C-alpha positions as CSV (number, residue, x, y, z in Angstrom):
1,X,1.1,7.1,-0.9
2,X,2.6,6.8,2.5
3,X,-0.7,4.9,4.1
4,X,0.3,2.6,1.1
5,X,3.8,2.5,2.0
6,X,2.9,1.7,5.7
7,X,0.6,-1.3,5.2
8,X,2.9,-2.5,2.5
9,X,5.4,-2.9,5.7
10,X,2.3,-4.1,8.0
11,X,2.3,-6.4,5.7
12,X,5.5,-8.6,6.1
13,X,5.5,-7.5,10.2
14,X,2.8,-9.0,12.8
15,X,1.5,-5.8,13.9
16,X,-3.0,-4.8,14.9
17,X,-2.6,-2.9,11.3
18,X,-2.0,-5.8,10.0
19,X,-4.9,-7.6,12.3
20,X,-7.2,-4.0,10.6
21,X,-6.3,-4.7,7.7
22,X,-6.3,-8.2,7.1
23,X,-4.9,-8.3,3.5
24,X,-2.1,-5.4,4.0
25,X,-0.7,-6.3,0.7
26,X,-4.0,-5.7,-1.7
27,X,-4.4,-3.3,0.5
28,X,-1.7,-0.9,0.0
29,X,-2.3,-1.9,-3.9
30,X,-5.2,-0.5,-4.3
31,X,-4.6,2.4,-2.5
32,X,-1.4,3.5,-4.9
33,X,-3.5,2.8,-7.7
34,X,-6.6,5.4,-6.2
35,X,-3.4,7.7,-4.9
36,X,-1.9,7.5,-8.4
37,X,-5.1,8.1,-10.4
38,X,-6.2,10.7,-8.0
39,X,-3.0,12.8,-9.9
40,X,-1.9,11.4,-13.3
41,X,-6.0,11.8,-15.7
42,X,-3.6,11.0,-19.3
43,X,-5.8,7.7,-20.9
44,X,-3.2,5.7,-20.2
45,X,-2.3,6.2,-16.8
46,X,-6.0,5.7,-16.3
47,X,-5.7,2.5,-17.8
48,X,-3.1,1.4,-15.9
49,X,-3.7,2.6,-12.2
50,X,-7.5,1.8,-12.5
51,X,-6.6,-1.8,-14.0
52,X,-4.5,-2.3,-11.3
53,X,-7.3,-1.1,-9.1
54,X,-10.0,-3.0,-10.8
55,X,-7.7,-5.9,-10.1
56,X,-7.3,-5.3,-6.5
57,X,-10.9,-5.4,-6.0
58,X,-11.8,-8.2,-7.4
59,X,-8.6,-10.0,-5.4
60,X,-10.3,-8.4,-2.3
61,X,-13.8,-9.7,-3.3
62,X,-12.5,-13.2,-3.9
63,X,-10.5,-13.8,-0.9
64,X,-13.6,-12.6,1.2
65,X,-15.7,-15.1,-0.6
66,X,-12.8,-18.4,-0.3
67,X,-12.9,-17.7,3.3
68,X,-9.8,-16.0,4.3
69,X,-10.3,-13.5,7.0
70,X,-6.4,-13.2,7.1
71,X,-4.8,-12.8,10.9
72,X,-6.7,-13.0,13.1
73,X,-4.4,-12.5,16.7
74,X,-2.8,-9.2,17.6
75,X,0.1,-9.5,19.6
76,X,0.3,-8.2,22.6
77,X,1.2,-4.7,22.6
78,X,1.5,-1.2,20.7
79,X,5.9,-1.7,19.5
80,X,5.5,-3.4,16.2
81,X,2.7,-1.2,15.0
82,X,5.2,2.0,16.0
83,X,7.8,0.4,13.7
84,X,5.5,-0.2,10.7
85,X,4.9,3.0,10.8
86,X,8.3,4.3,10.9
87,X,9.8,2.0,9.1
88,X,7.3,3.4,6.7
89,X,7.6,6.2,6.5
90,X,11.5,5.9,5.9
91,X,10.4,3.7,2.5
92,X,8.5,6.6,1.7
93,X,10.6,9.2,2.0
94,X,12.8,6.3,-0.1
95,X,10.8,6.2,-2.9
96,X,10.2,9.8,-2.8
97,X,14.0,11.4,-3.4
98,X,16.1,8.1,-4.3
99,X,14.0,5.5,-6.4
100,X,10.8,7.1,-8.6
101,X,12.7,10.9,-9.9
102,X,16.0,7.7,-11.3
103,X,13.3,4.5,-12.0
104,X,10.2,6.7,-12.9
105,X,11.7,10.3,-14.2
106,X,9.6,12.3,-12.0
107,X,9.7,13.9,-9.1
108,X,7.9,13.8,-6.3
109,X,9.1,16.2,-3.6
110,X,9.6,19.3,-6.3
111,X,12.4,19.5,-9.1
């Protein structure tokens, strides 16, 4: 999940990460769905997260066939990459400690 939050932040900030992933929001969705498939084994979770993962794979293939290769050039320097990783880590812990237990009802980092 840490990678998924870093990828989603990279979708909004120009960086080398965004250029390398080409479509960081789709990469984030696929990583998120795969991580939830690994941690949840019940039928409902398999149907939900498996469908979302399949959609993410389909959407990535469709963008590649369409000729949409995402950003081609990265900004100079690496400061934006450090910002993406730092904000991604903050978002990860905010989701794990505040959002997930309150909204979903499942504690991510213990009880």
